[in-house]
C-alpha positions in Angstrom: -67.2 11.1 33.2 -64.5 13.7 34.0 -62.6 11.1 36.0 -62.8 8.7 33.1 -61.4 11.3 30.7 -58.6 12.1 33.1 -57.7 8.4 33.4 -57.8 8.0 29.6 -55.6 11.0 29.1 -53.0 9.7 31.6 -53.0 6.3 29.9 -52.3 7.9 26.6 -49.5 10.0 28.0 -47.9 6.8 29.5 -48.2 5.0 26.2 -46.5 7.9 24.5 -43.6 8.0 27.0 -43.2 4.2 26.7 -43.1 4.4 22.9 -40.6 7.2 23.0 -38.4 5.3 25.4 -38.6 2.1 23.2 -37.7 4.2 20.1 -34.7 5.8 21.8 -33.5 2.4 23.1 -33.8 0.9 19.6 -31.8 3.7 18.0 -29.1 3.4 20.6 -29.0 -0.4 20.2 -28.8 -0.4 16.4 -26.3 2.5 16.3 -23.5 0.3 17.6 -23.5 -2.4 14.9 -24.0 0.3 12.2 -21.0 2.2 13.5 -18.9 -0.9 13.7 -19.9 -1.9 10.2 -19.0 1.5 8.8 -15.8 1.8 10.7 -14.6 -1.7 9.6 -15.6 -1.4 6.0 -14.2 2.2 5.5 -11.0 1.5 7.4 -10.1 -1.7 5.6 -10.9 -0.2 2.2 -8.5 2.7 2.9 -5.9 0.3 4.2 -6.1 -1.8 1.0 -5.7 1.3 -1.1 -2.8 2.5 1.0 -1.1 -0.9 0.7 -1.6 -0.9 -3.1 -0.4 2.5 -4.2 3.3 2.0 -4.0 5.1 0.5 -6.9 7.7 -1.2 -4.8 4.9 -2.8 -2.7 3.3 -4.3 -5.8 6.6 -6.1 -6.5 7.1 -7.3 -3.1 7.4 -9.8 -0.5 5.5 -12.5 1.3 5.0 -10.3 4.4 3.3 -7.6 2.3 1.0 -10.3 0.7 0.0 -11.6 4.1 -0.7 -8.1 5.4 -3.0 -7.5 2.4 -4.6 -10.9 3.0 -5.4 -9.9 6.6 -6.9 -6.6 5.4 -9.1 -8.4 2.8 -10.1 -11.0 5.4 -11.2 -8.3 7.8 -13.1 -6.5 5.1 -15.0 -9.6 4.0 -15.8 -10.5 7.6 -17.2 -7.1 8.2 -19.3 -6.9 5.0 -20.8 -10.4 5.5 -21.5 -10.7 9.2 -22.5 -7.1 10.1 -25.5 -6.8 7.7 -27.0 -9.9 9.3 -26.6 -8.4 12.8 -28.1 -5.1 11.7 -31.0 -6.9 10.0 -31.7 -8.8 13.2 -31.9 -5.6 15.2 -34.5 -4.4 12.8 -36.4 -7.7 12.7 -35.9 -10.0 15.7 -36.9 -13.1 13.6 -34.0 -13.0 11.2 -31.6 -15.1 13.2 -34.4 -17.4 14.4 -34.3 -19.1 10.9 -32.0 -22.1 11.5 -30.1 -21.8 8.2 -29.5 -18.1 8.7 -28.3 -18.8 12.3 -25.9 -21.5 11.1 -24.5 -19.2 8.4 -24.0 -16.4 11.0 -22.3 -18.8 13.3 -20.0 -20.0 10.5 -19.0 -16.5 9.7 -18.0 -15.8 13.3 -16.1 -19.0 13.6 -14.4 -18.7 10.2 -13.2 -15.1 10.3 -12.1 -15.4 13.9 -10.0 -18.4 13.2 -8.7 -17.1 9.8 -7.5 -13.8 11.4 -5.5 -15.8 14.0 -4.1 -18.1 11.3 -2.9 -15.2 9.1 -1.3 -13.3 12.0 0.5 -16.5 13.1 1.7 -17.1 9.5 3.0 -13.5 9.4 5.0 -14.2 12.6 6.3 -17.5 11.2 7.4 -15.7 8.0 9.4 -13.1 9.9 10.9 -15.8 12.1 12.1 -17.7 9.0 13.4 -14.6 7.3 15.5 -13.5 10.2 16.5 -16.6 12.1 16.5 -19.1 9.2 17.4 -17.1 6.1 18.9 -20.1 4.2 15.7 -22.1 4.6 13.7 -19.0 3.7 15.5 -18.7 0.4 15.6 -22.4 -0.3 11.9 -22.7 0.0 11.4 -19.7 -2.3 9.2 -17.7 0.1 7.9 -14.9 -2.0 4.6 -13.3 -3.0 3.3 -16.3 -4.9 4.3 -18.6 -2.1 2.3 -16.4 0.4 -0.7 -16.4 -2.0 -0.8 -20.2 -2.1 -0.4 -20.4 1.7 -3.4 -17.9 2.1 -5.4 -20.2 -0.2 -4.6 -23.2 2.0 -5.5 -21.3 5.1 -8.9 -20.4 3.7 -9.7 -23.9 2.5 -8.7 -25.6 5.8 -10.6 -23.1 7.9 -13.7 -23.3 5.6 -13.8 -27.1 6.0 -13.1 -26.9 9.8 -15.8 -24.2 10.4 -18.3 -26.1 8.2 -18.3 -29.1 10.5 -21.1 -27.8 12.7 -23.4 -27.5 9.6 -22.4 -31.1 8.8 -23.8 -32.3 12.1 -20.7 -32.4 14.3 -22.1 -29.6 16.4 -25.1 -27.3 16.6 -25.5 -23.6 16.1 -28.0 -21.7 18.2 -29.2 -18.2 18.9 -27.5 -16.8 22.0 -29.5 -15.5 24.9 -29.1 -11.9 23.9 -30.9 -12.7 20.6 -28.4 -10.7 18.5 -25.9 -13.4 17.4 -25.5 -17.1 16.7 -22.7 -19.4 17.8 -22.0 -23.0 18.4 -23.7 -24.6 21.4 -20.8 -24.5 23.8 -22.8 -25.8 26.8 -23.9 -29.0 25.1 -23.4 -32.4 26.8 -23.2 -34.4 23.6 -19.6 -35.8 23.3 -19.1 -35.0 19.6 -20.4 -31.5 19.9 -18.4 -30.9 23.1 -15.3 -32.3 21.4 -15.7 -29.8 18.5 -16.0 -26.9 20.9 -12.8 -28.0 22.8 -11.0 -28.5 19.4 -12.0 -25.0 18.2 -10.8 -23.4 21.4 -7.6 -25.4 21.4 -6.7 -24.5 17.8 -7.3 -20.8 18.6 -5.2 -21.0 21.8 -2.3 -22.7 19.9 -2.4 -20.0 17.3 -2.3 -17.3 20.0 0.6 -19.0 21.8 2.5 -19.7 18.6 2.2 -16.0 17.6 3.5 -14.8 20.9 6.4 -17.2 20.9 7.4 -16.4 17.4 7.2 -12.7 18.0 9.3 -13.0 21.1 11.9 -15.1 19.2 12.2 -12.6 16.4 12.3 -9.5 18.7 15.1 -11.2 20.7 17.0 -12.0 17.5 16.7 -8.4 16.3 17.8 -7.0 19.7 20.9 -9.3 19.6 21.7 -8.1 16.1 21.3 -4.5 17.1 23.5 -5.0 20.2 26.3 -6.6 18.2 26.1 -3.8 15.7 26.5 -1.2 18.4 29.3 -3.0 20.1 31.2 -3.4 16.8 30.8 -0.1 14.9 31.7 -0.2 11.3 34.8 1.8 10.4 34.9 0.9 6.8 31.9 1.6 4.5 31.9 -1.7 2.7 28.9 -2.6 0.5 28.1 -5.6 2.6 27.9 -3.6 5.9 25.7 -1.0 4.3 23.3 -3.6 3.0 23.2 -5.2 6.5 22.5 -1.9 8.1 19.6 -1.2 5.7 18.2 -4.7 6.2 18.3 -4.3 9.9 16.4 -1.0 9.8 13.7 -2.5 7.4 13.4 -5.5 9.6 12.8 -3.3 12.7 10.0 -1.5 10.9 8.4 -4.7 9.7 8.5 -6.1 13.2 6.8 -3.0 14.6 3.9 -3.5 12.2 3.7 -7.2 13.0 3.9 -6.7 16.8 1.3 -4.0 16.9 -1.1 -6.0 14.6 -0.5 -9.2 16.7 -1.2 -7.3 19.9 -4.6 -6.0 18.5 -5.6 -9.4 17.1 -4.7 -11.4 20.2 -6.3 -8.9 22.6 -9.5 -9.0 20.6 -9.6 -12.8 20.1 -8.5 -13.9 23.6 -11.7 -13.1 25.5 -13.8 -15.2 23.1 -11.4 -18.1 23.5 -11.6 -17.8 27.3 -15.4 -17.9 27.1 -15.3 -21.0 24.9 -13.3 -22.9 27.6 -15.3 -21.3 30.4 -18.7 -22.4 28.9 -17.3 -25.9 28.1 -15.6 -26.8 31.3 -16.6 -24.4 34.1 -20.2 -24.3 32.9 -20.3 -20.7 33.8 -23.4 -19.4 32.1 -22.9 -15.6 31.7 -24.6 -14.2 28.6 -23.3 -10.7 29.3 -19.7 -11.9 29.3 -20.3 -13.9 26.1 -21.8 -10.8 24.4 -18.9 -8.7 25.6 -16.4 -11.2 24.2 -18.0 -11.3 20.7 -18.2 -7.5 20.6 -14.5 -7.2 21.5 -13.7 -9.7 18.7 -15.8 -7.5 16.3 -13.6 -4.5 17.2 -10.6 -6.2 15.7 -11.4 -5.5 12.0 -11.9 -1.9 12.9 -8.5 -1.4 14.6 -6.3 -3.5 12.3 -6.3 -1.3 9.2 -5.4 1.9 11.1 -2.1 0.2 12.1 -1.1 -0.1 8.5 -2.3 3.5 7.8 -0.7 5.2 10.8 2.6 3.4 10.6 3.1 4.4 7.0 4.3 7.9 7.6 4.2 10.0 10.7 5.0 7.6 13.5 8.0 6.0 12.1 9.5 9.3 11.0 9.3 10.4 14.6 10.7 7.2 15.9 13.6 7.3 13.4 14.3 10.9 14.3 14.3 10.1 18.1 16.6 7.1 17.4 19.0 9.2 15.4 19.2 11.8 18.2 19.8 9.1 20.8 22.5 7.5 18.6 24.2 10.8 18.0 24.5 11.5 21.7 25.9 8.1 22.5 28.2 8.0 19.6 31.9 8.8 20.4 33.7 7.8 17.2 32.8 8.5 13.5 29.4 10.0 14.2 28.8 11.2 10.6 29.7 7.8 9.1 27.6 5.9 11.6 24.6 8.2 11.0 24.7 7.7 7.2 25.2 4.0 7.6 22.6 3.0 10.2 20.0 5.7 9.2 20.3 6.0 5.5 18.4 8.5 3.4 16.0 5.9 2.1 14.9 5.0 5.6 14.3 8.6 6.5 12.4 9.7 3.5 10.3 6.7 2.3 7.2 5.3 3.8 7.2 2.5 6.3 5.2 0.1 4.1 7.6 0.8 1.3 10.5 0.0 3.7 8.7 -3.3 4.5 9.4 -4.3 1.0 13.1 -3.8 1.4 13.2 -7.2 2.9 15.2 -9.2 5.4 16.8 -11.1 2.7 18.6 -8.3 0.8 21.8 -10.2 1.3 20.5 -13.6 0.3 18.7 -12.2 -2.8 21.9 -10.7 -4.3 23.3 -12.6 -7.2 26.0 -15.1 -6.4 28.4 -13.4 -8.7 28.4 -10.2 -6.7 31.8 -9.6 -5.0 32.1 -7.4 -2.0 35.2 -5.3 -1.7 35.9 -3.1 1.2 36.6 0.6 0.6 39.9 1.7 2.0 39.4 5.1 3.6 43.1 5.7 3.9 43.9 5.4 0.2 43.0 9.0 -0.7 45.3 10.3 2.0 48.2 8.3 0.6 47.7 9.7 -2.9 
């Protein structure tokens, strides 16, 4: 009897240890999606508020509208997809329902592709504003134009990502049991064609964003080099507007390049896994799970770019740039400092400067006449 009691006591202790281990594992597993949901939601709400407080930003350009559109898209994706993931951690049968699984797969497809589409549109807008200003003005690219284009992006991506629910492909619960996605290992021709098409569209958007950013950065570097090689000796109104426009463009490109880097770095692994599962038939559930988790980090990181670049970072960059320019400058240092680093660039926020757009010259009325200021006239009098 004593041996039976000892055995029964050891079994009870083992069960308690197992239950405690399972509880700690569950808490650890569910903490990650909850943290990502809270970080994405809070960060994007703060970013939208930050982007909305300035009066000049409310008036402003297509670029600002696209930035706001990306923040709203990230917020919607976080608020729609994350609750399903958290609910599935609490009840493993949530995503086993086919309609819920299809909806979760649609959310991942749609918001992944929409984020890439918006960031590519932002790069195209900057390319047109800097490299094709006449076309940019002739097409009337402004806030309303950007809002219409965002609407078109949403409609096209909704239709494209709804194709699996219409029978073109099939959504299934992935081996980890925590997320649903299209069946990218299927041998059915139509479903495999959709998988390849989705990966190809994503890859084209990534490559297009990279090429457009390189083209715009190259154009800005050439403009900057020409400006440095030909310093302005007469403070005409035209040259002052050009200098201010160049500074604002540089800041807009910094926001665009950093946002593009984050979006592309988070989206590329999933695109790689799409092609790997479709062509190489490399079944690696851990790699697939890591890719989707990296993609889920994107809405968390994006808003902090808008927040951090609003004040502190660009003030430091402008200060360092001014110091470097003053050491290199050999003629008219005071005039060049006031021309290329005006007070408005030093004191206002970066997102406000984004709104002082690339097309300052093209937006001036045609009746404005530019007359150079003769610096020698006071001496003669």
